[in-house]
C-alpha positions as CSV (number, residue, x, y, z in Angstrom):
1,M,0.0,0.0,0.0
2,S,1.4,3.4,-0.9
3,R,1.7,6.1,1.7
4,D,-1.0,8.7,2.2
5,V,0.7,12.0,2.5
6,S,-2.2,14.3,3.0
7,H,-1.5,17.9,3.8
8,H,-1.5,21.1,1.7
9,T,1.7,21.8,-0.2
10,D,3.9,24.7,0.7
11,I,4.8,25.8,-2.8
12,S,8.1,27.3,-1.7
13,K,9.3,23.8,-1.0
14,M,7.4,21.9,-3.7
15,K,9.3,19.0,-5.2
16,V,9.1,18.5,-9.0
17,E,11.1,15.6,-10.3
18,G,13.5,15.7,-13.3
19,D,10.8,14.2,-15.5
20,G,8.4,17.0,-14.6
21,S,6.3,15.0,-12.2
22,F,5.1,16.3,-8.8
23,N,6.2,14.4,-5.7
24,R,4.6,15.1,-2.3
25,K,6.8,14.6,0.7
26,A,5.7,12.9,3.9
27,S,4.5,14.6,7.0
28,Q,7.0,14.6,9.9
29,F,4.9,15.1,13.1
30,R,3.1,11.8,13.7
31,D,2.1,11.4,17.3
32,S,-1.3,10.2,18.4
33,L,-3.7,10.9,21.2
34,E,-3.9,8.1,23.8
35,K,-5.4,7.6,27.2
36,G,-2.5,7.5,29.7
37,G,0.0,8.6,26.9
38,K,2.0,11.6,26.2
39,F,-0.9,13.3,24.5
40,E,-4.0,12.6,26.7
41,P,-7.4,13.2,25.1
42,E,-8.7,16.2,27.1
43,K,-11.4,18.8,26.5
44,G,-9.8,22.1,25.5
45,R,-6.2,20.9,25.4
46,Y,-5.8,20.8,21.6
47,H,-6.0,23.4,18.9
48,L,-6.5,22.8,15.2
49,Y,-4.9,25.1,12.6
50,V,-6.5,24.8,9.2
51,S,-7.2,26.5,5.9
52,Y,-10.7,26.4,4.4
53,A,-8.9,26.3,1.0
54,C,-7.0,23.1,1.7
55,P,-8.7,19.8,1.0
56,W,-6.5,17.9,3.5
57,A,-7.2,20.4,6.3
58,T,-10.9,20.4,5.6
59,R,-11.0,16.6,6.2
60,T,-10.2,17.4,9.8
61,L,-12.9,20.1,10.1
62,I,-15.6,17.7,8.7
63,M,-14.6,14.9,11.1
64,R,-14.4,17.4,14.1
65,Q,-18.0,18.5,13.4
66,L,-19.4,15.1,12.7
67,K,-18.1,13.8,16.0
68,G,-19.3,16.8,18.0
69,L,-15.8,17.9,19.0
70,E,-16.3,21.7,18.5
71,E,-16.1,22.3,22.2
72,F,-13.2,20.0,22.7
73,I,-10.9,21.3,19.9
74,D,-10.8,25.0,19.0
75,V,-9.8,26.1,15.5
76,S,-7.9,28.9,13.8
77,V,-8.3,29.5,10.0
78,V,-5.4,30.9,8.0
79,S,-5.6,33.2,5.0
80,P,-6.0,31.6,1.6
81,H,-3.2,33.9,0.3
82,M,-0.3,31.4,0.6
83,G,2.7,33.5,-0.5
84,E,6.5,33.5,-0.1
85,H,6.3,32.9,3.7
86,G,3.6,30.2,3.4
87,W,0.2,30.4,5.1
88,P,-0.4,33.7,6.9
89,F,-2.7,34.5,9.9
90,A,-5.0,37.5,10.0
91,S,-2.2,39.6,11.5
92,A,-0.2,39.2,8.3
93,D,-3.1,39.1,5.8
94,A,-6.5,40.1,6.9
95,F,-8.5,38.2,4.3
96,P,-12.2,37.9,5.3
97,G,-12.8,34.8,7.5
98,T,-9.2,34.6,8.6
99,D,-8.2,34.3,12.2
100,A,-5.3,35.6,14.3
101,D,-3.2,33.0,16.1
102,P,-4.7,33.0,19.6
103,L,-1.9,30.9,21.2
104,H,1.3,32.6,20.1
105,G,0.5,35.6,17.9
106,A,2.2,33.9,15.0
107,Q,2.3,35.7,11.7
108,H,2.6,32.6,9.6
109,V,2.1,28.8,10.0
110,K,5.9,28.4,9.6
111,D,6.3,30.2,13.0
112,L,4.5,27.4,14.7
113,Y,6.7,24.7,13.1
114,L,9.9,26.6,14.2
115,R,8.5,27.0,17.7
116,A,7.8,23.3,17.9
117,A,11.1,22.3,16.2
118,P,13.7,25.2,15.7
119,D,15.7,23.0,13.3
120,Y,12.7,22.0,11.3
121,E,13.5,22.0,7.5
122,G,10.3,20.5,6.1
123,R,7.3,22.1,4.6
124,F,5.0,24.4,6.6
125,T,1.7,22.7,6.0
126,V,-1.8,22.6,7.4
127,P,-3.6,21.0,9.1
128,I,-1.7,21.2,12.4
129,L,-3.0,19.6,15.7
130,W,-1.3,21.6,18.5
131,D,-1.0,20.6,22.1
132,K,-1.4,23.7,24.3
133,K,-0.1,21.9,27.4
134,Q,3.2,20.8,26.0
135,D,3.3,23.7,23.5
136,T,4.1,21.6,20.5
137,I,2.7,19.9,17.4
138,V,1.1,16.5,17.9
139,N,0.4,15.7,14.3
140,N,0.3,17.4,10.9
141,E,-0.9,14.4,8.8
142,S,-4.6,14.8,8.1
143,S,-5.3,11.1,7.4
144,E,-4.1,10.3,11.0
145,I,-5.8,13.3,12.6
146,I,-9.2,12.2,11.3
147,R,-8.7,8.8,12.8
148,E,-7.8,10.4,16.1
149,F,-11.0,12.5,16.0
150,N,-13.0,9.4,15.0
151,S,-12.2,7.5,18.3
152,A,-9.8,9.2,20.7
153,F,-12.4,11.3,22.5
154,N,-15.2,8.7,22.6
155,H,-14.9,8.1,26.3
156,L,-15.6,11.9,26.9
157,L,-18.4,12.3,24.3
158,P,-22.2,11.9,24.7
159,E,-23.3,8.4,23.6
160,E,-24.9,9.6,20.4
161,K,-21.6,11.0,19.2
162,A,-19.3,8.4,20.7
163,K,-21.1,5.6,18.8
164,L,-20.6,7.3,15.5
165,D,-17.8,5.3,13.8
166,F,-16.5,6.4,10.4
167,Y,-13.8,3.7,10.2
168,P,-15.8,0.7,11.4
169,E,-13.9,-2.6,11.9
170,H,-16.0,-4.6,9.4
171,L,-15.3,-2.1,6.6
172,R,-11.7,-1.2,7.3
173,K,-10.1,-3.4,4.7
174,E,-12.4,-2.0,2.0
175,I,-12.0,1.6,3.2
176,D,-8.2,1.2,3.2
177,E,-8.2,-0.2,-0.3
178,V,-10.4,2.5,-1.7
179,N,-8.5,5.3,0.1
180,D,-5.2,4.0,-1.4
181,W,-6.1,4.3,-5.1
182,V,-8.3,7.4,-4.5
183,Y,-5.5,9.2,-2.8
184,N,-2.9,8.3,-5.5
185,T,-5.0,9.0,-8.5
186,V,-7.7,11.5,-7.4
187,N,-6.8,13.4,-4.2
188,N,-3.2,13.7,-5.3
189,G,-3.9,13.1,-8.9
190,V,-5.3,16.6,-9.4
191,Y,-2.1,18.0,-8.0
192,K,0.1,15.8,-10.1
193,S,-1.8,17.0,-13.1
194,G,-1.7,20.7,-12.1
195,F,1.9,20.8,-11.0
196,A,3.3,18.8,-13.8
197,S,6.0,20.7,-15.8
198,T,6.0,18.5,-18.9
199,Q,3.3,17.4,-21.2
200,A,4.2,13.7,-20.6
201,A,4.1,14.1,-16.8
202,Y,0.7,15.9,-17.1
203,E,-0.8,13.2,-19.3
204,Q,0.6,10.4,-17.1
205,A,-1.4,11.9,-14.2
206,V,-4.6,13.2,-15.8
207,H,-5.6,10.0,-17.6
208,P,-5.4,7.8,-14.4
209,L,-7.4,10.6,-12.6
210,F,-10.3,10.3,-15.0
211,A,-10.1,6.5,-15.1
212,S,-10.5,6.6,-11.3
213,L,-13.4,9.0,-11.6
214,D,-15.0,6.6,-14.1
215,R,-14.5,3.8,-11.5
216,L,-16.0,5.9,-8.7
217,E,-19.0,6.7,-11.0
218,G,-19.7,3.0,-11.3
219,M,-19.3,2.4,-7.5
220,L,-21.8,5.2,-6.7
221,Q,-24.6,4.0,-9.1
222,G,-27.7,4.0,-7.0
223,K,-25.8,4.5,-3.8
224,D,-25.4,7.4,-1.3
225,Y,-22.0,6.3,0.1
226,L,-18.9,4.8,-1.3
227,I,-18.6,1.7,1.0
228,G,-21.4,-0.2,2.6
229,D,-24.6,1.7,3.4
230,Q,-23.1,4.3,5.7
231,L,-21.0,7.4,5.7
232,T,-17.3,6.5,6.2
233,E,-13.9,8.3,6.1
234,A,-13.7,7.2,2.4
235,D,-16.6,9.6,1.6
236,I,-15.0,12.4,3.6
237,R,-11.6,12.0,1.9
238,L,-13.1,11.9,-1.6
239,F,-15.6,14.8,-1.0
240,V,-13.0,17.4,-0.3
241,T,-11.4,16.8,-3.8
242,I,-14.7,16.5,-5.7
243,V,-16.2,19.7,-4.2
244,R,-13.2,21.6,-5.5
245,F,-13.1,19.9,-8.9
246,D,-15.4,22.1,-11.0
247,P,-14.5,25.4,-9.3
248,V,-10.7,24.9,-9.4
249,Y,-9.2,21.7,-10.8
250,V,-11.0,21.7,-14.1
251,G,-9.5,25.0,-15.1
252,H,-6.5,25.7,-12.9
253,F,-5.1,22.2,-12.9
254,K,-6.2,21.3,-16.5
255,C,-8.3,18.4,-15.3
256,N,-10.8,19.2,-18.0
257,I,-11.6,15.9,-19.8
258,R,-15.0,16.2,-18.1
259,T,-16.6,18.2,-15.3
260,I,-18.3,16.6,-12.3
261,R,-21.6,18.3,-12.9
262,D,-21.9,17.4,-16.6
263,G,-19.9,14.3,-16.8
264,Y,-20.5,12.2,-13.7
265,P,-24.2,12.1,-12.6
266,A,-23.7,9.5,-9.8
267,I,-20.7,11.3,-8.3
268,H,-22.5,14.7,-8.7
269,R,-25.6,13.3,-6.9
270,W,-23.4,11.9,-4.1
271,L,-21.5,15.2,-3.8
272,R,-24.7,17.3,-3.5
273,K,-26.4,14.9,-1.0
274,L,-23.4,15.1,1.3
275,Y,-23.1,18.9,0.9
276,W,-26.8,19.7,1.4
277,N,-27.8,17.0,3.8
278,F,-24.9,17.1,6.3
279,P,-24.0,20.5,7.9
280,A,-20.5,19.3,8.6
281,F,-19.8,19.2,4.9
282,K,-21.5,22.5,3.9
283,E,-20.4,24.6,6.8
284,T,-16.7,23.7,6.4
285,C,-16.7,24.5,2.7
286,N,-15.8,28.1,1.9
287,F,-15.7,28.6,-1.9
288,E,-14.3,32.1,-1.6
289,H,-11.2,30.8,0.3
290,I,-10.9,27.8,-2.0
291,K,-10.9,29.7,-5.3
292,T,-8.8,32.6,-4.0
293,H,-6.2,30.3,-2.7
294,Y,-5.5,28.2,-5.8
295,Y,-5.7,31.0,-8.3
296,W,-3.7,33.5,-6.1
297,S,-1.1,31.2,-4.6
298,H,0.3,29.4,-7.7
299,P,1.8,32.2,-9.8
300,M,3.8,29.7,-11.8
301,I,0.5,28.5,-13.1
302,N,-1.6,31.7,-13.0
303,P,0.9,34.6,-13.0
304,H,-1.7,37.4,-13.0
305,R,-3.5,35.9,-10.1
306,I,-6.9,36.4,-11.7
307,V,-9.6,34.5,-9.9
308,P,-12.3,33.3,-12.3
309,V,-15.9,34.2,-11.7
310,G,-17.4,30.8,-12.5
311,P,-18.7,28.2,-12.3
312,I,-22.0,29.7,-11.2
313,P,-23.2,28.4,-8.8
314,D,-20.2,26.9,-7.1
315,I,-22.3,23.9,-6.3
316,L,-25.7,23.1,-7.7
317,P,-28.8,22.5,-5.6
318,L,-29.9,19.0,-4.7
319,D,-33.2,19.1,-6.7
320,I,-32.0,19.5,-10.2
């Protein structure tokens, strides 16, 4: 199984191989929350730093809300203007809907990394799960943070939230298998297409991306969820890419063989049912941040930083 490396890329440290292909580096902070461990699950102890623009960070926001962890883990949202110093807080870039850093008064996300590890040389990515007690980063890998949120606080939650399991034992093998190829060809496939610097590298990414969308279309025929008959982390992980597809990836990343709304009726129905029927999906989706971030923060792709007006609407209503 290939490694899921799910965090938003700091463009200043982006890795493009000699053949023009994009390679995402692994996260480096990989601790977990454990009863009796170094990072004890406690109400109010942890802080989550995210970007509404970032699909990886939005995974954690969705899971936090689904599990009812809003009063357990507070959140700060960075500006979508990721520039030469990476992700800025409101003190450095007062974009609407952006927060100041309440813990340290940091100007940029990189300040947090250097506070946690002064010799850190990796990328300054979101999401970040921060421990206020030990004043350090617990984890910056979204696929692991959502697993923590799914179960680590269950003993502290009301029964109706504790019993919600988005990675149930009997579906784990299937979830892991789907996550693996979806991550490689879809979640990261849009980036491999968009950041490719040669025609060959682009085509080697974009064709597998659409082959996987074709496969997902088949899986979702007559179904509301990818696996079994319940919402799982596989749906959460796919949703954050699909909801950005038509507004961003079709144009900005040249993923334009087909759109979701006109080319994939089953995926489109699944997307809209999650967005309109589950507040955790709709309320953590900010299209202004999403579109501004991609079109502003990648000047090597969009040098004039013009943010397109369409598509209108960003997402279609459920009853079309």
